[in-house]
N, C-alpha and C positions, 0 to 999 in steps of 0.2 A: 504494500500500500504506500502511495506517495506520502511523504511527510512534508512539513512546512519547509524543511531544509532542502529537499530535492524536488519540490513541485515544479520549479522553473526549469531545471534540467530535463525532467520528464516531459514537460510541455514542449520544450525545444525539440526533443527527439520525435515526439508524436507529430509535431507540425511538419517535420521533414518527411515522415512516413505518409502523411496526407498529400503533400505536394508531389512526392515521387510515385504515389499510387495513382495519380490522375494526370501527370504531366505528359504521359505518352500520347494522350489524345491531341493536344495542341501541336505536338511535333508531327503527328500524322496529318493533321489539317494543313500544316505548312508543306509537308511532302506532297499532298494532293494539289497544292497550289504551285508546285514546281520547284520547291526549295528542298534540296537533299538534306538528309539527316546530319551530315557532316557540316554543311553550310549553316543550317539552323542552330546546331550546337555551338559552332564558332561564334555566330552573331549573338545568341542569347547570353553566352558566358562573357563575351566581350562587353556587352551592355551591362551585365552584372558587375564586371570589373570596373567599368566607368562609374556605375552607380555607387560602388563602394570605394571610390578614389579618396574619399575623406580619411580612410585609414592609412594612407600612404605615410603621413608623418610618424605614426606609431611604428609602422613597418621599418621605416628608415632608422628610427632610434634603436630598434632591436637588431639591426643588421649584423652586429658583431656576434650575436648569439644564435644566428640562424643555423649554420652548419649543415651537417648531413641529414639530420632529422627533418628539417624543413624541406630539403631537396627530395627526400623519400616521400614525404607527405604530398608534395607537388605532383609527383608521377603516379603514386597510388590513387590519390583522389581524382586526378585527371582522367586516368583510365577507367575508374569506376563510373564516372559520369558519362564519358564518351561511349564506352562499351555498352552501358545500360541503354542509352538512347538508341544506338544503332541496332541492338538486339531487339528492342521493343518494336522498332519500325519494320524489321525484316521477318519477325516470327510471331507466334501466338503469345499474347501478353502474359498469360498465367504460366505457361510452360517456361518462358524465359525468366520470369520473375521467381519461380520456384527453384530453378537452377541457380539463380542469383542468391537465393536464400539458403544455399549450402554454406553460406558465409560462416556459421558457427564452427564448421569443421576447420576452415582456414584460420578462424580466430584462435582456435585451440593451438594450432601450430605456431602462429605468430606470437601469441601470448607467451608460449613456452620459450621461444627464442629471444624475444625482446623484453618481456616483463618478468621472466623467471617463474611464471605460474605453473604449478604442477597439477596434473589430473588426480582426482581422488578415485576411489574404487568403482564409481559409476561412470567415470569419464569414457572409458573405451566402449562400454555398452551404448552410450549416447552417440558416440561417433559411428558405431555400427548401425544404429537406428537411422541416422541421417543418410548414410551412404546406401543403406537398404532402400530407403525411399527413392533416392536417385536411380538406383538399379531398376526398380519396378517401373518408374516413369520412362526410362530410356530403353527398356528392353523391347526389341523388335525381333520376332522369330525370323531366323534366316540371316540375321545381320551379325551374328557372332557376339563378341563381348559388347555389352551396352555402353555406348558412348553418345555424346550429344550428336544429334542429326542436323547437319546444316550449319551455316555460319551463325545464324541467330542464336542457337542454343550454346555454341561455343563462346559467343560474345557474352551471353548472360552468365555463363559459368566463370569466365575470366574476370568479368566486371565484379562479380561477387568476391573473388579473391582480392581485387584491388580495394573493394569496399572494406573488407575485413582488415586488410593491412593498414588502410588509412585510419580506421577507428583505433587500432592498437597503437599506431605511431602517434596519433593525436593525444592519447593518454600518456604514452611514454615521454613525449616532448612537453612535459608539464611546464617548462620554463618559457614556452612560447605563448603569447597572448592569443585570445580568441580572434582578434583582428588579423594577426599574422597567419593563423591557421585558415581563416576564411579567404584571405588574399591568396594563400598557397593553392587553395582549391580552385579558385577562378583562373589564376594564371596557369595552373597545371592543365586544366581542360583546354584553354585557348592554345597553349603551347603544343599539346599532343594532337589537337585537331588540325593545326596549320599544315603539317606534312601531308595529311590526307587531302586537304584542299589542293595542294600542289599536284598530288597524284591524279586528282580528278580534273585538273586543268584550271584550277582557280574558281572564283565565284562571281566575277563581274557580270556574266550573262544572267545568272540567277538573280542577283541583286537588282539588275535593271528591270526585271519583270515584277518586282515586289509592288503590291498595291498599298495604299494607305492603311487598309485594314490589316494587311500582313505585318507592316511596320509597327502598327499599334499592338498587335499580338506579341511580336518579338520584344517590344519595349516592356510590356506588362510581364512577360515571362522573365526578362532580365531583372526587373525589380523584385519579383517574387523569389527568384533564385538567390539574389543578393541577401534578402532578409532571411530566407531559410538557411543559408549557409551560416550566418551568425548564430541562429537559434540552435542548429544541429551541433556546431562546434562547441557552443556553450554547454550543451547537454552531454556530449560524449566525453568532454574533458572532465566532467564532474561525476560521471557514472561509471561503474565497472564495465569493461568492454563487453562482457557477455550479457549484462543486463540491458545495455543499449541495443544489442542485437535482438533481444526478446521484444523490446518495445517497438523496434522497427517492423516486427511481424504484422503490426496493424496495417501496414502497407498492403499486405495480401488481401485484406478485407476490402480496402478501397479499390484496389486493382480488380478484384474479382467482380465487384458490383459494376464498376465502370466498363470493364471489358464485355460483360454480359449485356449491359444496356446499350453501349455505344458501338460495339464491334460484333455483337451477336456471336461471341465465341463460347463454345461449349467444351468442357473437359470430358475425356473418356473416364470410365470407371478406374482404369489402371492409373490414370493421372491423379484422380482423387485419392486413391490409396497411397500412392507415393507422396502426395501432398500432406496427408495426415501424418505420415512417419517423419517427414522433414520438419513440419511444424511442431510435432511432439518433441523432437530432438532439440529444436530451438528453445522451446519453452522450458525444457529441463536443463538447458545449458548454464543456467544460473547456479546449478549445483555441481558443476564440473570440478571445482578446485578445492584443494585442502585449505582449511582456514589458515590465515597467516599466523606464524608462531611468534 
């Protein structure tokens, strides 16, 4: 139960879950308007970066303390955002999102390496539960060992790895302010998206076709992403990494409702069974570690 001490961090994480459970839809609307996922991601995070430019003095004052943790946060958060958007645009929303939410498995590994957290006696069973859910979802008779099918599912899986790493790094880098962490997220997404734009041949032609309505939508998304970044970084910095993952699971509810109503997507029984196991593992992930001595 949230206490007065952690109600704001919990609210911050839940606001991120709400935004990310719904934001796939405006990105698809932009794609339907002729703006690729890479271009839309670049523009929205560039606008978020400009919206949050007021944090630059704080970032500049902390430049001497940035170091490798800030750099790792830049790339892990950047890929989590870019991979998530591209996966959602190319595949089924809930399948991509459920593979994304194998994040507790990766959180276990990253927490072990970077935070020194050790699994308790339930830990390995919970890992097996989560991986079992993925196995059931991905199993296709005749395809051999179950692996993600198609680029979208690989993107969702790898974005979940980046998401787990960014959460652990955010907690490990306690010396960095929320402003620096949010700036790292924006700049990381913009920096990782830029090479994809070059590979696609740039974005001038797409930008030239943008209508006033599309620009308004991009601007609104940039402002929302800017505000959400502060809220989420505030939350994950003050909550245990595995509790944050559990709270982020509410994103599944928002995504399930929105994908059903807006995209008419329907999961198969196998997908639901795998989802139950993955969600159960995530809910139990708060009990993974031995109490600190």
